N, C-alpha and C positions, 0 to 999 in steps of 0.2 A: 258385363261389357253391354248383353244382349236390350238393358234396359237406356243403355247411351246411343244406340243401334235406334230404338225405338224411338229417341224422343227426338234426336236428328233427323227419321223420316217420317214425323206425324207434320211438322209444317208441309211437306209438300203432298204427304197423302192429302192434308188440308186442300190448300191450292187446286190439286188435280180434281179434287169432289166438285169446288167449285168452278171447276171448267166442263166440267162433263153436263152431257145438253139431257136435257129433262122434256117429258113428254109433252108438258103444256107448253112448253115454251115454241116447240114442233106448232103445234095448235095455234101458238096468238102468230108468230110469221104467217101462218097458212091463210090463218082470219087475214091479213093483209092484203089478200089478192082478192076477196069478195069485192070490194067496190068496183072493180071491172064486170062486175054481173050484178049486184045490187045498183049500185049509187054509177053508173056509169056518165050522169049530168053532172056527174060531183068529181070526175078526175082530174079537175086543175085544182080545186082546192083537198084534194086528197094527196097530189103531190107540191104542193106547199107545208102541208102539214110534216111529210117525208122530211122537206128540207127541213124547215124548223124544230122537229124532234131530233136531225143532225146536230143544227146547232147549238138545239138544248142540250145531247151529248158531250160538244166538245165546253160548252160549259161546268157540267156536272164533272168533267176533269181536275178541273182545278177549283171547284168550291168543294163540291161533296166528298172530294178523298184527298187533295193538300189542305183545304182551306180558304184558298183565295180570294178572298170574295172579288167581285169585278162590277162595274157598274160603264164599262165601255167594252164590253167584247164584240159589240158593234163595229169596231173599229176593223177587227181584222175579217170578218164577215166584208165589208167592206170591198178591204182592199182584196179578196179572192174575187169578187162581183165583179170591181171594178177593172184587174187585172184579165176573166176570162172573155169579156167586153171588150177591151183594148187591142186587145193580140188578137179577135177574130175580125177586126174593123177592119178594112181599107187607109189608110192613110196614104198620103205623099208627103216628105221630108222635105225639107230644106236646108242642106247640110254642107256650109262654107259656097253655096251659090250651085254646090248639083243637087237634084230633085230627084229623092229615093222615093220610091213606089212603092210598097209594102200589101199585098192581095191582100193579105187578110190570113190566118191560119184558124178554123172555124171547127176542127177535129175536137168533138166533144171531150173523149176520155185524156189523150195530151190535155188541153186545155185547164181539165181538172187538177190535173197536176203542176202546171205552171204557177196555177193558182194558188194553189197548197204550198207551195216552195215558195213565192211570193209572198203571201202572207205571213210563212212560216219565219220567213229575214226578220220581217217585223217585229214577231212574237219574241224570235230569241233576243234581240235590241233591247226591246221594251224588260225581256225578262235579266237582264244586269241589274235593271233599277230593282224589277218589284223584287226579287228575292230577297232585295236587303232590308224589308221594311214588313209592316205587320201590322194589322189593325183599318183605324181609320186613316194612317195616310195611307197604305193600299189602295183606300179604297177613294181617295182624292186622286192616286196620279192616276190607275185606272179611269176613275173618267175626266181627268184632264188629257187623258191621249184619245177619247173616244171626239171628246169636243174639239181635240186641233187636230185629226183627221177628216173631222170632217168639215171643218176651214178649207181648210187644202182642199177637196174636193170639189168645194166649193167654190173657189177662188180660180182655182185649174180649170174653166169653164173649158178652155177651148182643148182641153183633152178629155173632161171628163164629160163635157155639158152642162154643168152646172146646175141649176135649179131645172134644168128642160129634161135633165135624163142624158143619159149615152144614144146617139142613133146610130143608127147604120149598122148594129151587131145582127152577124151573119156566121148563124151555128149551120156545119153539116149535120147533115143525118147520123149517128149512131150508125157505126159500122157501116156507112154506108149504105144504107139501107132501111133501115127509123126513120122517116122526118118525125119532125115536133109538130104537131099538129093541133086546133084551135079547142078539139076536145077532151085534150090531156091522154091519152092512152099510152106515147110514147113519153113523155113529161112524168106518168105515174110512173110507169115502168122502169126508167133510166131513175124516176130519185129515190123509188122503194131498193132500188138493185146499190144504191152508192150508201144508203142509211144501210140495209143491210151486211154489208161488208167493211164497213167500217165498226158499225157495230160489233163484230169480231173480233177485230183488231182490240178497241177499248176493252173489252170483254178478257181478252188474254192480256192486255198490259194490266189492267186492274185486281186480275187473280194473277198475279205473278210477287215473286218477293219486291221487286222495283214497287210494287201496287201497296205491298204491306208497307213497306217505309215511309209511303204519302201518306197513310192513313196513322203511322207512327207521329210522322209530321205535324199533321192535325190538329192532332190529339194531345202532343208536349211537343214543343220545338229547342226546348232547352234541354230536355230530358236526351233527345235524340243523339243531340250535340256532343253530350254530357259520355254516352255510350259510343263515340268516335261513327258515328252512321252520319252517310253524307245529307247535309241536309241544302243548303244552294244549288250545289247541283243538281238536286234532280228536281227542286224544282226550276229550274232554268229550263231542263228537258220537258217536265210536265206540259207548263207554259208555253213551250213551242210548239210541242205537237200538238195541245188545244188548239194554239193560230191558226197552224198548218189545217187542223180540221173545219175550223170554224171558215178559215178562205174556200176550203171544198164546200163547203153549205152555200158561198155566196155566188160560188163559181155556179154551182147546181142553178140556184137560181133565175141568176144573169142568161145563161142557158136554156133553159128553161121555158124563160119569158121574152128572150132574144131585146132586153133593157137594161140597164144600170141604174138608180134613179139615189139621191142623195138620202132617199127615206131608208138604205140597208145599210146606212153606216152613221144615222142616229141617235140619239139618247132612245128615244123612244122605242125602237128596235132592239136596246140594249134592255132596257125596263120588262119588255114584252117575253125577251129570252128566260128571265129570272124570274118573274111572273111562272110561268109556265116547270121552272126547276122546283120551287115553292107549291106550288098543285100537286104533282106526282110526286116527290120525296128526291131531294139529293143523295147523295150517295149509293143512289140504286141507278142502275144505268138504265133499266124500265119507267123511272121512276121521270124522263125527263123525255122522254116517249109519250107515256100517258099524261102529261103534263100540256105535251104540244095537242095529243089528242082533244084534249077536252076544255082546253083555253083555244083553239081556232075551230072546234065548232061551235061552242056557245056565241065565240064574237060574228060569227056564220050568222046564228041562230038571230042574239039580240039586237046585231046591227038590219036586220033584216026587218023586225019588228019596229027598231027605234031610231033609223041611223042616226042621229041626231047625238041620241043620251045612252048610247051604247056602250058605255064603260061603266056604268053605274051598276047593273047587275053584276058585268066582269066582279070588280071590286067587292059588293056583294059577298060573291063567292069567294073571293081571296080571302074577306076577312073570318068569315064561316071556317074554311079552311085549316086557315093560321090559328084560331082560337080552338076549334076541337081535333085538330089532326097538328099539331106542331111540326112532325116530320113528314106531313105532306100524304097522300093518298093510298101509296107502298108502304110508308112506316103508318097507318093506321090502320090496314092491313095486317101487320107484321105484327102489333099490339095486342088484335082482336085475335091469332095462332096465339100467342102465347099466354094469353086469358084462359085459352083453354072456353073459351065460351061455343065454340064450334061444332057441331059433328063431327067424331073424329077424320072421315072421308072428307068431305069442304073444308076441315082444318088439314089436311096435309094436301090437299090440293091448293089453298092458298099461300101453304105457306113453299112449295116449291116454284110458285111464280115469283112472290115476295123478297125471298133472300136469295135471287140470283144478284149478284154482285152486291149484297147488302154491306154494310161493317158490323 
């Protein structure tokens, strides 16, 4: 009887151990405050890194944990971005001869929720199809969705601004006090706070029975169905959550930049976030964050050196990581720990870092 009780309790103890915070994580998040002091001239870039990290985090939920490969994830990013911009912009709508004036709602926090809800609705509708397919068909479906929404945004120029972008976005100060400025102090603090909150959500979600089920689906969908576990409903749920978080990331970019453009929803953004996840390591929540930092800092530096051919060194970096670290930087560190080639103290330090959310 005692053995049965221990067997039942052990999965819960495992999940509790995964949720428990380690001091190295506290150091990492404390280090994200350093740009305010060390690099105040790069706070706008730091804000974009935080938003891109949140976007990568949303993709990691479906790719790294559920095994859903997506080449059109920017569709949800764009839905959130345009939703946040459209509701904050004053409009005059002619409805059956009556002109209705919409003054605009620029409150940023509620704007995030509205944008996330809109992206989540689109994600849920798409999940009804996504949950039925795997592999190459799935890739083509997600790619087609992204291209479809890009064309919709481009053609509906009366609403989205088309190629000129959405103009007239007016975002109110955060909590009625902190105005978004050109120096990026409010933008970075705002973006970093959003990233941290949703990281906590994703951390709790992946280290739960639901998260373990997703990993089982990723590894062997047929076996999960054979033991009677939920599969399609779990895939629909995580896809919807992922879409909503991507929409929040898009809304944050619109709010901090006061515009929304077609580049927010195009294939290039979907490819970029996939590269970030490959660099950092899929299936590890910190992988997307690390990948976003490396990718955007490298892009900023390489484009400054050669604005025309900056993608070449990015490609070299990606090929190098894929060849020598097939599971990303975080996966490579994990393999280095398991090989016992590091001193014991350093091995323990690295292990606590890379195993947070690892498969």
